[in-house]
Chimera marker file (.cmm) of the C-alpha trace (Angstrom):
<marker_set name="trace">
<marker id="1" x="-18.582" y="-22.751" z="19.347" r="1" g="1" b="0" radius="0.5"/>
<marker id="2" x="-17.575" y="-21.389" z="22.729" r="1" g="1" b="0" radius="0.5"/>
<marker id="3" x="-20.384" y="-19.484" z="24.486" r="1" g="1" b="0" radius="0.5"/>
<marker id="4" x="-19.572" y="-15.792" z="24.950" r="1" g="1" b="0" radius="0.5"/>
<marker id="5" x="-20.822" y="-13.441" z="27.564" r="1" g="1" b="0" radius="0.5"/>
<marker id="6" x="-22.945" y="-10.548" z="26.409" r="1" g="1" b="0" radius="0.5"/>
<marker id="7" x="-20.106" y="-8.103" z="27.135" r="1" g="1" b="0" radius="0.5"/>
<marker id="8" x="-17.585" y="-10.175" z="25.147" r="1" g="1" b="0" radius="0.5"/>
<marker id="9" x="-20.020" y="-10.546" z="22.238" r="1" g="1" b="0" radius="0.5"/>
<marker id="10" x="-20.707" y="-6.809" z="22.165" r="1" g="1" b="0" radius="0.5"/>
<marker id="11" x="-16.973" y="-6.094" z="22.303" r="1" g="1" b="0" radius="0.5"/>
<marker id="12" x="-16.487" y="-8.388" z="19.288" r="1" g="1" b="0" radius="0.5"/>
<marker id="13" x="-19.290" y="-6.556" z="17.444" r="1" g="1" b="0" radius="0.5"/>
<marker id="14" x="-17.661" y="-3.187" z="18.222" r="1" g="1" b="0" radius="0.5"/>
<marker id="15" x="-14.302" y="-4.508" z="16.982" r="1" g="1" b="0" radius="0.5"/>
<marker id="16" x="-15.827" y="-5.737" z="13.709" r="1" g="1" b="0" radius="0.5"/>
<marker id="17" x="-17.688" y="-2.473" z="13.087" r="1" g="1" b="0" radius="0.5"/>
<marker id="18" x="-14.521" y="-0.483" z="13.694" r="1" g="1" b="0" radius="0.5"/>
<marker id="19" x="-12.361" y="-2.632" z="11.393" r="1" g="1" b="0" radius="0.5"/>
<marker id="20" x="-14.541" y="-2.848" z="8.299" r="1" g="1" b="0" radius="0.5"/>
<marker id="21" x="-17.721" y="-1.529" z="6.724" r="1" g="1" b="0" radius="0.5"/>
<marker id="22" x="-20.759" y="-3.613" z="7.696" r="1" g="1" b="0" radius="0.5"/>
<marker id="23" x="-23.876" y="-2.868" z="5.685" r="1" g="1" b="0" radius="0.5"/>
<marker id="24" x="-26.450" y="-5.217" z="7.228" r="1" g="1" b="0" radius="0.5"/>
<marker id="25" x="-27.251" y="-7.410" z="10.199" r="1" g="1" b="0" radius="0.5"/>
<marker id="26" x="-26.912" y="-10.607" z="8.113" r="1" g="1" b="0" radius="0.5"/>
<marker id="27" x="-23.413" y="-9.445" z="7.074" r="1" g="1" b="0" radius="0.5"/>
<marker id="28" x="-22.531" y="-8.807" z="10.717" r="1" g="1" b="0" radius="0.5"/>
<marker id="29" x="-23.964" y="-12.194" z="11.784" r="1" g="1" b="0" radius="0.5"/>
<marker id="30" x="-21.792" y="-13.884" z="9.109" r="1" g="1" b="0" radius="0.5"/>
<marker id="31" x="-18.667" y="-12.050" z="10.299" r="1" g="1" b="0" radius="0.5"/>
<marker id="32" x="-19.430" y="-13.025" z="13.894" r="1" g="1" b="0" radius="0.5"/>
<marker id="33" x="-19.941" y="-16.670" z="12.896" r="1" g="1" b="0" radius="0.5"/>
<marker id="34" x="-16.600" y="-16.623" z="11.023" r="1" g="1" b="0" radius="0.5"/>
<marker id="35" x="-14.951" y="-15.460" z="14.266" r="1" g="1" b="0" radius="0.5"/>
<marker id="36" x="-16.641" y="-18.207" z="16.294" r="1" g="1" b="0" radius="0.5"/>
<marker id="37" x="-19.666" y="-16.341" z="17.631" r="1" g="1" b="0" radius="0.5"/>
<marker id="38" x="-23.118" y="-17.666" z="16.797" r="1" g="1" b="0" radius="0.5"/>
<marker id="39" x="-25.920" y="-15.180" z="17.411" r="1" g="1" b="0" radius="0.5"/>
<marker id="40" x="-29.624" y="-14.969" z="16.589" r="1" g="1" b="0" radius="0.5"/>
<marker id="41" x="-30.982" y="-12.022" z="14.627" r="1" g="1" b="0" radius="0.5"/>
<marker id="42" x="-32.997" y="-10.860" z="17.659" r="1" g="1" b="0" radius="0.5"/>
<marker id="43" x="-29.923" y="-10.899" z="19.914" r="1" g="1" b="0" radius="0.5"/>
<marker id="44" x="-27.843" y="-9.117" z="17.289" r="1" g="1" b="0" radius="0.5"/>
<marker id="45" x="-30.515" y="-6.461" z="16.904" r="1" g="1" b="0" radius="0.5"/>
<marker id="46" x="-30.637" y="-5.943" z="20.693" r="1" g="1" b="0" radius="0.5"/>
<marker id="47" x="-26.824" y="-5.773" z="20.863" r="1" g="1" b="0" radius="0.5"/>
<marker id="48" x="-26.670" y="-3.119" z="18.138" r="1" g="1" b="0" radius="0.5"/>
<marker id="49" x="-29.351" y="-1.112" z="19.918" r="1" g="1" b="0" radius="0.5"/>
<marker id="50" x="-27.569" y="-1.352" z="23.287" r="1" g="1" b="0" radius="0.5"/>
<marker id="51" x="-24.255" y="-0.349" z="21.681" r="1" g="1" b="0" radius="0.5"/>
<marker id="52" x="-25.945" y="2.703" z="20.148" r="1" g="1" b="0" radius="0.5"/>
<marker id="53" x="-24.998" y="1.628" z="16.619" r="1" g="1" b="0" radius="0.5"/>
<marker id="54" x="-26.058" y="3.991" z="13.863" r="1" g="1" b="0" radius="0.5"/>
<marker id="55" x="-26.264" y="3.626" z="10.118" r="1" g="1" b="0" radius="0.5"/>
<marker id="56" x="-24.172" y="6.312" z="8.447" r="1" g="1" b="0" radius="0.5"/>
<marker id="57" x="-23.369" y="7.023" z="4.815" r="1" g="1" b="0" radius="0.5"/>
<marker id="58" x="-19.915" y="5.836" z="3.705" r="1" g="1" b="0" radius="0.5"/>
<marker id="59" x="-17.805" y="7.445" z="0.962" r="1" g="1" b="0" radius="0.5"/>
<marker id="60" x="-19.278" y="5.114" z="-1.662" r="1" g="1" b="0" radius="0.5"/>
<marker id="61" x="-22.802" y="6.217" z="-0.698" r="1" g="1" b="0" radius="0.5"/>
<marker id="62" x="-23.769" y="2.970" z="1.038" r="1" g="1" b="0" radius="0.5"/>
<marker id="63" x="-25.085" y="2.883" z="4.596" r="1" g="1" b="0" radius="0.5"/>
<marker id="64" x="-22.815" y="1.193" z="7.145" r="1" g="1" b="0" radius="0.5"/>
<marker id="65" x="-23.083" y="0.527" z="10.857" r="1" g="1" b="0" radius="0.5"/>
<marker id="66" x="-20.944" y="2.726" z="13.103" r="1" g="1" b="0" radius="0.5"/>
<marker id="67" x="-20.625" y="3.261" z="16.839" r="1" g="1" b="0" radius="0.5"/>
<marker id="68" x="-20.623" y="6.609" z="18.635" r="1" g="1" b="0" radius="0.5"/>
<marker id="69" x="-17.229" y="8.172" z="19.430" r="1" g="1" b="0" radius="0.5"/>
<marker id="70" x="-17.582" y="8.179" z="23.205" r="1" g="1" b="0" radius="0.5"/>
<marker id="71" x="-16.383" y="5.019" z="24.881" r="1" g="1" b="0" radius="0.5"/>
<marker id="72" x="-15.917" y="1.671" z="23.183" r="1" g="1" b="0" radius="0.5"/>
<marker id="73" x="-15.306" y="1.667" z="19.469" r="1" g="1" b="0" radius="0.5"/>
<marker id="74" x="-15.065" y="4.860" z="17.487" r="1" g="1" b="0" radius="0.5"/>
<marker id="75" x="-16.561" y="5.828" z="14.167" r="1" g="1" b="0" radius="0.5"/>
<marker id="76" x="-13.646" y="5.781" z="11.711" r="1" g="1" b="0" radius="0.5"/>
<marker id="77" x="-13.999" y="9.278" z="10.257" r="1" g="1" b="0" radius="0.5"/>
<marker id="78" x="-11.905" y="8.555" z="7.180" r="1" g="1" b="0" radius="0.5"/>
<marker id="79" x="-14.059" y="5.532" z="6.298" r="1" g="1" b="0" radius="0.5"/>
<marker id="80" x="-17.250" y="7.570" z="6.556" r="1" g="1" b="0" radius="0.5"/>
<marker id="81" x="-16.034" y="10.270" z="4.200" r="1" g="1" b="0" radius="0.5"/>
<marker id="82" x="-16.393" y="13.262" z="6.503" r="1" g="1" b="0" radius="0.5"/>
<marker id="83" x="-14.650" y="15.382" z="3.863" r="1" g="1" b="0" radius="0.5"/>
<marker id="84" x="-11.930" y="16.659" z="6.192" r="1" g="1" b="0" radius="0.5"/>
<marker id="85" x="-8.929" y="15.006" z="7.762" r="1" g="1" b="0" radius="0.5"/>
<marker id="86" x="-8.919" y="14.358" z="11.507" r="1" g="1" b="0" radius="0.5"/>
<marker id="87" x="-6.172" y="17.001" z="11.893" r="1" g="1" b="0" radius="0.5"/>
<marker id="88" x="-8.220" y="19.579" z="9.968" r="1" g="1" b="0" radius="0.5"/>
<marker id="89" x="-11.311" y="18.739" z="12.030" r="1" g="1" b="0" radius="0.5"/>
<marker id="90" x="-9.307" y="19.134" z="15.241" r="1" g="1" b="0" radius="0.5"/>
<marker id="91" x="-7.978" y="22.500" z="14.062" r="1" g="1" b="0" radius="0.5"/>
<marker id="92" x="-11.449" y="23.743" z="13.144" r="1" g="1" b="0" radius="0.5"/>
<marker id="93" x="-13.037" y="22.584" z="16.393" r="1" g="1" b="0" radius="0.5"/>
<marker id="94" x="-10.125" y="23.813" z="18.530" r="1" g="1" b="0" radius="0.5"/>
<marker id="95" x="-10.380" y="27.232" z="16.890" r="1" g="1" b="0" radius="0.5"/>
<marker id="96" x="-14.115" y="27.349" z="17.632" r="1" g="1" b="0" radius="0.5"/>
<marker id="97" x="-14.256" y="25.618" z="21.026" r="1" g="1" b="0" radius="0.5"/>
<marker id="98" x="-10.940" y="25.723" z="22.897" r="1" g="1" b="0" radius="0.5"/>
<marker id="99" x="-11.043" y="28.362" z="25.625" r="1" g="1" b="0" radius="0.5"/>
<marker id="100" x="-7.878" y="27.393" z="27.524" r="1" g="1" b="0" radius="0.5"/>
<marker id="101" x="-5.374" y="24.579" z="28.015" r="1" g="1" b="0" radius="0.5"/>
<marker id="102" x="-3.238" y="24.248" z="31.150" r="1" g="1" b="0" radius="0.5"/>
<marker id="103" x="-0.818" y="21.453" z="32.011" r="1" g="1" b="0" radius="0.5"/>
<marker id="104" x="0.465" y="19.742" z="35.131" r="1" g="1" b="0" radius="0.5"/>
<marker id="105" x="2.973" y="16.911" z="34.603" r="1" g="1" b="0" radius="0.5"/>
<marker id="106" x="1.293" y="14.604" z="32.041" r="1" g="1" b="0" radius="0.5"/>
<marker id="107" x="-2.223" y="16.042" z="32.473" r="1" g="1" b="0" radius="0.5"/>
<marker id="108" x="-3.834" y="18.863" z="30.529" r="1" g="1" b="0" radius="0.5"/>
<marker id="109" x="-7.084" y="20.545" z="31.517" r="1" g="1" b="0" radius="0.5"/>
<marker id="110" x="-8.859" y="21.966" z="28.462" r="1" g="1" b="0" radius="0.5"/>
<marker id="111" x="-11.799" y="24.324" z="28.906" r="1" g="1" b="0" radius="0.5"/>
<marker id="112" x="-14.572" y="24.757" z="26.338" r="1" g="1" b="0" radius="0.5"/>
<marker id="113" x="-17.916" y="26.560" z="26.263" r="1" g="1" b="0" radius="0.5"/>
<marker id="114" x="-20.693" y="24.649" z="28.091" r="1" g="1" b="0" radius="0.5"/>
<marker id="115" x="-21.754" y="21.508" z="26.232" r="1" g="1" b="0" radius="0.5"/>
<marker id="116" x="-18.775" y="21.482" z="23.836" r="1" g="1" b="0" radius="0.5"/>
<marker id="117" x="-16.236" y="19.270" z="25.623" r="1" g="1" b="0" radius="0.5"/>
<marker id="118" x="-17.437" y="16.000" z="24.034" r="1" g="1" b="0" radius="0.5"/>
<marker id="119" x="-17.037" y="17.391" z="20.499" r="1" g="1" b="0" radius="0.5"/>
<marker id="120" x="-13.503" y="18.631" z="21.062" r="1" g="1" b="0" radius="0.5"/>
<marker id="121" x="-12.468" y="15.492" z="22.993" r="1" g="1" b="0" radius="0.5"/>
<marker id="122" x="-13.723" y="13.319" z="20.140" r="1" g="1" b="0" radius="0.5"/>
<marker id="123" x="-11.677" y="15.370" z="17.659" r="1" g="1" b="0" radius="0.5"/>
<marker id="124" x="-8.574" y="14.968" z="19.851" r="1" g="1" b="0" radius="0.5"/>
<marker id="125" x="-9.161" y="11.207" z="20.078" r="1" g="1" b="0" radius="0.5"/>
<marker id="126" x="-9.688" y="10.837" z="16.315" r="1" g="1" b="0" radius="0.5"/>
<marker id="127" x="-6.542" y="12.861" z="15.556" r="1" g="1" b="0" radius="0.5"/>
<marker id="128" x="-4.686" y="9.796" z="16.886" r="1" g="1" b="0" radius="0.5"/>
<marker id="129" x="-1.749" y="11.686" z="18.392" r="1" g="1" b="0" radius="0.5"/>
<marker id="130" x="0.809" y="9.170" z="19.555" r="1" g="1" b="0" radius="0.5"/>
<marker id="131" x="1.750" y="11.486" z="22.457" r="1" g="1" b="0" radius="0.5"/>
<marker id="132" x="-1.818" y="11.377" z="23.869" r="1" g="1" b="0" radius="0.5"/>
<marker id="133" x="-2.983" y="8.371" z="25.846" r="1" g="1" b="0" radius="0.5"/>
<marker id="134" x="-6.617" y="9.493" z="25.898" r="1" g="1" b="0" radius="0.5"/>
<marker id="135" x="-9.230" y="12.015" z="26.953" r="1" g="1" b="0" radius="0.5"/>
<marker id="136" x="-12.070" y="12.230" z="29.446" r="1" g="1" b="0" radius="0.5"/>
<marker id="137" x="-14.731" y="14.842" z="28.726" r="1" g="1" b="0" radius="0.5"/>
<marker id="138" x="-17.355" y="16.438" z="30.886" r="1" g="1" b="0" radius="0.5"/>
<marker id="139" x="-19.656" y="19.311" z="29.948" r="1" g="1" b="0" radius="0.5"/>
<marker id="140" x="-17.103" y="22.096" z="29.545" r="1" g="1" b="0" radius="0.5"/>
<marker id="141" x="-13.841" y="20.462" z="30.634" r="1" g="1" b="0" radius="0.5"/>
<marker id="142" x="-11.586" y="17.833" z="29.056" r="1" g="1" b="0" radius="0.5"/>
<marker id="143" x="-8.827" y="15.921" z="30.801" r="1" g="1" b="0" radius="0.5"/>
<marker id="144" x="-6.141" y="15.055" z="28.242" r="1" g="1" b="0" radius="0.5"/>
<marker id="145" x="-3.543" y="12.527" z="29.381" r="1" g="1" b="0" radius="0.5"/>
<marker id="146" x="-0.070" y="12.583" z="27.819" r="1" g="1" b="0" radius="0.5"/>
<marker id="147" x="1.938" y="9.368" z="27.458" r="1" g="1" b="0" radius="0.5"/>
<marker id="148" x="5.097" y="11.203" z="28.538" r="1" g="1" b="0" radius="0.5"/>
<marker id="149" x="5.135" y="11.674" z="32.347" r="1" g="1" b="0" radius="0.5"/>
<marker id="150" x="6.150" y="15.309" z="31.819" r="1" g="1" b="0" radius="0.5"/>
<marker id="151" x="4.504" y="15.834" z="28.406" r="1" g="1" b="0" radius="0.5"/>
<marker id="152" x="1.520" y="17.934" z="29.478" r="1" g="1" b="0" radius="0.5"/>
<marker id="153" x="3.128" y="21.268" z="28.552" r="1" g="1" b="0" radius="0.5"/>
<marker id="154" x="3.911" y="20.067" z="25.008" r="1" g="1" b="0" radius="0.5"/>
<marker id="155" x="0.355" y="18.760" z="24.527" r="1" g="1" b="0" radius="0.5"/>
<marker id="156" x="-1.180" y="22.002" z="25.861" r="1" g="1" b="0" radius="0.5"/>
<marker id="157" x="1.034" y="24.064" z="23.540" r="1" g="1" b="0" radius="0.5"/>
<marker id="158" x="0.120" y="21.894" z="20.534" r="1" g="1" b="0" radius="0.5"/>
<marker id="159" x="-3.595" y="22.243" z="21.296" r="1" g="1" b="0" radius="0.5"/>
<marker id="160" x="-3.253" y="26.011" z="21.613" r="1" g="1" b="0" radius="0.5"/>
<marker id="161" x="-1.379" y="26.107" z="18.279" r="1" g="1" b="0" radius="0.5"/>
<marker id="162" x="-4.263" y="24.156" z="16.693" r="1" g="1" b="0" radius="0.5"/>
<marker id="163" x="-6.592" y="26.840" z="17.998" r="1" g="1" b="0" radius="0.5"/>
<marker id="164" x="-4.319" y="29.613" z="16.678" r="1" g="1" b="0" radius="0.5"/>
<marker id="165" x="-3.981" y="30.958" z="20.200" r="1" g="1" b="0" radius="0.5"/>
<marker id="166" x="-0.842" y="32.494" z="21.601" r="1" g="1" b="0" radius="0.5"/>
<marker id="167" x="1.127" y="30.236" z="23.907" r="1" g="1" b="0" radius="0.5"/>
<link id1="1" id2="2" r="1" g="1" b="0" radius="0.2"/>
<link id1="2" id2="3" r="1" g="1" b="0" radius="0.2"/>
<link id1="3" id2="4" r="1" g="1" b="0" radius="0.2"/>
<link id1="4" id2="5" r="1" g="1" b="0" radius="0.2"/>
<link id1="5" id2="6" r="1" g="1" b="0" radius="0.2"/>
<link id1="6" id2="7" r="1" g="1" b="0" radius="0.2"/>
<link id1="7" id2="8" r="1" g="1" b="0" radius="0.2"/>
<link id1="8" id2="9" r="1" g="1" b="0" radius="0.2"/>
<link id1="9" id2="10" r="1" g="1" b="0" radius="0.2"/>
<link id1="10" id2="11" r="1" g="1" b="0" radius="0.2"/>
<link id1="11" id2="12" r="1" g="1" b="0" radius="0.2"/>
<link id1="12" id2="13" r="1" g="1" b="0" radius="0.2"/>
<link id1="13" id2="14" r="1" g="1" b="0" radius="0.2"/>
<link id1="14" id2="15" r="1" g="1" b="0" radius="0.2"/>
<link id1="15" id2="16" r="1" g="1" b="0" radius="0.2"/>
<link id1="16" id2="17" r="1" g="1" b="0" radius="0.2"/>
<link id1="17" id2="18" r="1" g="1" b="0" radius="0.2"/>
<link id1="18" id2="19" r="1" g="1" b="0" radius="0.2"/>
<link id1="19" id2="20" r="1" g="1" b="0" radius="0.2"/>
<link id1="20" id2="21" r="1" g="1" b="0" radius="0.2"/>
<link id1="21" id2="22" r="1" g="1" b="0" radius="0.2"/>
<link id1="22" id2="23" r="1" g="1" b="0" radius="0.2"/>
<link id1="23" id2="24" r="1" g="1" b="0" radius="0.2"/>
<link id1="24" id2="25" r="1" g="1" b="0" radius="0.2"/>
<link id1="25" id2="26" r="1" g="1" b="0" radius="0.2"/>
<link id1="26" id2="27" r="1" g="1" b="0" radius="0.2"/>
<link id1="27" id2="28" r="1" g="1" b="0" radius="0.2"/>
<link id1="28" id2="29" r="1" g="1" b="0" radius="0.2"/>
<link id1="29" id2="30" r="1" g="1" b="0" radius="0.2"/>
<link id1="30" id2="31" r="1" g="1" b="0" radius="0.2"/>
<link id1="31" id2="32" r="1" g="1" b="0" radius="0.2"/>
<link id1="32" id2="33" r="1" g="1" b="0" radius="0.2"/>
<link id1="33" id2="34" r="1" g="1" b="0" radius="0.2"/>
<link id1="34" id2="35" r="1" g="1" b="0" radius="0.2"/>
<link id1="35" id2="36" r="1" g="1" b="0" radius="0.2"/>
<link id1="36" id2="37" r="1" g="1" b="0" radius="0.2"/>
<link id1="37" id2="38" r="1" g="1" b="0" radius="0.2"/>
<link id1="38" id2="39" r="1" g="1" b="0" radius="0.2"/>
<link id1="39" id2="40" r="1" g="1" b="0" radius="0.2"/>
<link id1="40" id2="41" r="1" g="1" b="0" radius="0.2"/>
<link id1="41" id2="42" r="1" g="1" b="0" radius="0.2"/>
<link id1="42" id2="43" r="1" g="1" b="0" radius="0.2"/>
<link id1="43" id2="44" r="1" g="1" b="0" radius="0.2"/>
<link id1="44" id2="45" r="1" g="1" b="0" radius="0.2"/>
<link id1="45" id2="46" r="1" g="1" b="0" radius="0.2"/>
<link id1="46" id2="47" r="1" g="1" b="0" radius="0.2"/>
<link id1="47" id2="48" r="1" g="1" b="0" radius="0.2"/>
<link id1="48" id2="49" r="1" g="1" b="0" radius="0.2"/>
<link id1="49" id2="50" r="1" g="1" b="0" radius="0.2"/>
<link id1="50" id2="51" r="1" g="1" b="0" radius="0.2"/>
<link id1="51" id2="52" r="1" g="1" b="0" radius="0.2"/>
<link id1="52" id2="53" r="1" g="1" b="0" radius="0.2"/>
<link id1="53" id2="54" r="1" g="1" b="0" radius="0.2"/>
<link id1="54" id2="55" r="1" g="1" b="0" radius="0.2"/>
<link id1="55" id2="56" r="1" g="1" b="0" radius="0.2"/>
<link id1="56" id2="57" r="1" g="1" b="0" radius="0.2"/>
<link id1="57" id2="58" r="1" g="1" b="0" radius="0.2"/>
<link id1="58" id2="59" r="1" g="1" b="0" radius="0.2"/>
<link id1="59" id2="60" r="1" g="1" b="0" radius="0.2"/>
<link id1="60" id2="61" r="1" g="1" b="0" radius="0.2"/>
<link id1="61" id2="62" r="1" g="1" b="0" radius="0.2"/>
<link id1="62" id2="63" r="1" g="1" b="0" radius="0.2"/>
<link id1="63" id2="64" r="1" g="1" b="0" radius="0.2"/>
<link id1="64" id2="65" r="1" g="1" b="0" radius="0.2"/>
<link id1="65" id2="66" r="1" g="1" b="0" radius="0.2"/>
<link id1="66" id2="67" r="1" g="1" b="0" radius="0.2"/>
<link id1="67" id2="68" r="1" g="1" b="0" radius="0.2"/>
<link id1="68" id2="69" r="1" g="1" b="0" radius="0.2"/>
<link id1="69" id2="70" r="1" g="1" b="0" radius="0.2"/>
<link id1="70" id2="71" r="1" g="1" b="0" radius="0.2"/>
<link id1="71" id2="72" r="1" g="1" b="0" radius="0.2"/>
<link id1="72" id2="73" r="1" g="1" b="0" radius="0.2"/>
<link id1="73" id2="74" r="1" g="1" b="0" radius="0.2"/>
<link id1="74" id2="75" r="1" g="1" b="0" radius="0.2"/>
<link id1="75" id2="76" r="1" g="1" b="0" radius="0.2"/>
<link id1="76" id2="77" r="1" g="1" b="0" radius="0.2"/>
<link id1="77" id2="78" r="1" g="1" b="0" radius="0.2"/>
<link id1="78" id2="79" r="1" g="1" b="0" radius="0.2"/>
<link id1="79" id2="80" r="1" g="1" b="0" radius="0.2"/>
<link id1="80" id2="81" r="1" g="1" b="0" radius="0.2"/>
<link id1="81" id2="82" r="1" g="1" b="0" radius="0.2"/>
<link id1="82" id2="83" r="1" g="1" b="0" radius="0.2"/>
<link id1="83" id2="84" r="1" g="1" b="0" radius="0.2"/>
<link id1="84" id2="85" r="1" g="1" b="0" radius="0.2"/>
<link id1="85" id2="86" r="1" g="1" b="0" radius="0.2"/>
<link id1="86" id2="87" r="1" g="1" b="0" radius="0.2"/>
<link id1="87" id2="88" r="1" g="1" b="0" radius="0.2"/>
<link id1="88" id2="89" r="1" g="1" b="0" radius="0.2"/>
<link id1="89" id2="90" r="1" g="1" b="0" radius="0.2"/>
<link id1="90" id2="91" r="1" g="1" b="0" radius="0.2"/>
<link id1="91" id2="92" r="1" g="1" b="0" radius="0.2"/>
<link id1="92" id2="93" r="1" g="1" b="0" radius="0.2"/>
<link id1="93" id2="94" r="1" g="1" b="0" radius="0.2"/>
<link id1="94" id2="95" r="1" g="1" b="0" radius="0.2"/>
<link id1="95" id2="96" r="1" g="1" b="0" radius="0.2"/>
<link id1="96" id2="97" r="1" g="1" b="0" radius="0.2"/>
<link id1="97" id2="98" r="1" g="1" b="0" radius="0.2"/>
<link id1="98" id2="99" r="1" g="1" b="0" radius="0.2"/>
<link id1="99" id2="100" r="1" g="1" b="0" radius="0.2"/>
<link id1="100" id2="101" r="1" g="1" b="0" radius="0.2"/>
<link id1="101" id2="102" r="1" g="1" b="0" radius="0.2"/>
<link id1="102" id2="103" r="1" g="1" b="0" radius="0.2"/>
<link id1="103" id2="104" r="1" g="1" b="0" radius="0.2"/>
<link id1="104" id2="105" r="1" g="1" b="0" radius="0.2"/>
<link id1="105" id2="106" r="1" g="1" b="0" radius="0.2"/>
<link id1="106" id2="107" r="1" g="1" b="0" radius="0.2"/>
<link id1="107" id2="108" r="1" g="1" b="0" radius="0.2"/>
<link id1="108" id2="109" r="1" g="1" b="0" radius="0.2"/>
<link id1="109" id2="110" r="1" g="1" b="0" radius="0.2"/>
<link id1="110" id2="111" r="1" g="1" b="0" radius="0.2"/>
<link id1="111" id2="112" r="1" g="1" b="0" radius="0.2"/>
<link id1="112" id2="113" r="1" g="1" b="0" radius="0.2"/>
<link id1="113" id2="114" r="1" g="1" b="0" radius="0.2"/>
<link id1="114" id2="115" r="1" g="1" b="0" radius="0.2"/>
<link id1="115" id2="116" r="1" g="1" b="0" radius="0.2"/>
<link id1="116" id2="117" r="1" g="1" b="0" radius="0.2"/>
<link id1="117" id2="118" r="1" g="1" b="0" radius="0.2"/>
<link id1="118" id2="119" r="1" g="1" b="0" radius="0.2"/>
<link id1="119" id2="120" r="1" g="1" b="0" radius="0.2"/>
<link id1="120" id2="121" r="1" g="1" b="0" radius="0.2"/>
<link id1="121" id2="122" r="1" g="1" b="0" radius="0.2"/>
<link id1="122" id2="123" r="1" g="1" b="0" radius="0.2"/>
<link id1="123" id2="124" r="1" g="1" b="0" radius="0.2"/>
<link id1="124" id2="125" r="1" g="1" b="0" radius="0.2"/>
<link id1="125" id2="126" r="1" g="1" b="0" radius="0.2"/>
<link id1="126" id2="127" r="1" g="1" b="0" radius="0.2"/>
<link id1="127" id2="128" r="1" g="1" b="0" radius="0.2"/>
<link id1="128" id2="129" r="1" g="1" b="0" radius="0.2"/>
<link id1="129" id2="130" r="1" g="1" b="0" radius="0.2"/>
<link id1="130" id2="131" r="1" g="1" b="0" radius="0.2"/>
<link id1="131" id2="132" r="1" g="1" b="0" radius="0.2"/>
<link id1="132" id2="133" r="1" g="1" b="0" radius="0.2"/>
<link id1="133" id2="134" r="1" g="1" b="0" radius="0.2"/>
<link id1="134" id2="135" r="1" g="1" b="0" radius="0.2"/>
<link id1="135" id2="136" r="1" g="1" b="0" radius="0.2"/>
<link id1="136" id2="137" r="1" g="1" b="0" radius="0.2"/>
<link id1="137" id2="138" r="1" g="1" b="0" radius="0.2"/>
<link id1="138" id2="139" r="1" g="1" b="0" radius="0.2"/>
<link id1="139" id2="140" r="1" g="1" b="0" radius="0.2"/>
<link id1="140" id2="141" r="1" g="1" b="0" radius="0.2"/>
<link id1="141" id2="142" r="1" g="1" b="0" radius="0.2"/>
<link id1="142" id2="143" r="1" g="1" b="0" radius="0.2"/>
<link id1="143" id2="144" r="1" g="1" b="0" radius="0.2"/>
<link id1="144" id2="145" r="1" g="1" b="0" radius="0.2"/>
<link id1="145" id2="146" r="1" g="1" b="0" radius="0.2"/>
<link id1="146" id2="147" r="1" g="1" b="0" radius="0.2"/>
<link id1="147" id2="148" r="1" g="1" b="0" radius="0.2"/>
<link id1="148" id2="149" r="1" g="1" b="0" radius="0.2"/>
<link id1="149" id2="150" r="1" g="1" b="0" radius="0.2"/>
<link id1="150" id2="151" r="1" g="1" b="0" radius="0.2"/>
<link id1="151" id2="152" r="1" g="1" b="0" radius="0.2"/>
<link id1="152" id2="153" r="1" g="1" b="0" radius="0.2"/>
<link id1="153" id2="154" r="1" g="1" b="0" radius="0.2"/>
<link id1="154" id2="155" r="1" g="1" b="0" radius="0.2"/>
<link id1="155" id2="156" r="1" g="1" b="0" radius="0.2"/>
<link id1="156" id2="157" r="1" g="1" b="0" radius="0.2"/>
<link id1="157" id2="158" r="1" g="1" b="0" radius="0.2"/>
<link id1="158" id2="159" r="1" g="1" b="0" radius="0.2"/>
<link id1="159" id2="160" r="1" g="1" b="0" radius="0.2"/>
<link id1="160" id2="161" r="1" g="1" b="0" radius="0.2"/>
<link id1="161" id2="162" r="1" g="1" b="0" radius="0.2"/>
<link id1="162" id2="163" r="1" g="1" b="0" radius="0.2"/>
<link id1="163" id2="164" r="1" g="1" b="0" radius="0.2"/>
<link id1="164" id2="165" r="1" g="1" b="0" radius="0.2"/>
<link id1="165" id2="166" r="1" g="1" b="0" radius="0.2"/>
<link id1="166" id2="167" r="1" g="1" b="0" radius="0.2"/>
</marker_set>
């Protein structure tokens, strides 16, 4: 066994939780051991707490560990059985929350009502658009970054279409 730093160990935990359903700490400890990471139950419990891991109900009704959508690993919405596709969720949230979307080169500034940016940014991230590199959300503003150096206009137009707004 090669000793891991706390950050590396927590990154491995996040990776495991994102890749497969994990129902218990002993299951997670076994998966970590199989990947070369030995951890005590107390350390594992602290790591899960620091990562903000939650137990959520999966499609089969069992409880599984998941991480919040902001930063690090994301909760795989399809695995958790949210009942709607990521595209449908994005459309619903964009319709409710998107106020405006304006582009400059590969950047798009999206405005939402106060407190709503995180929800819409998470929906954009989970939609897994290949043309979007990522998002950064504040309180009422989201920065969406297009992979294409001049792709901001296309991303802004697509977001506005999701919201059923005129372009």
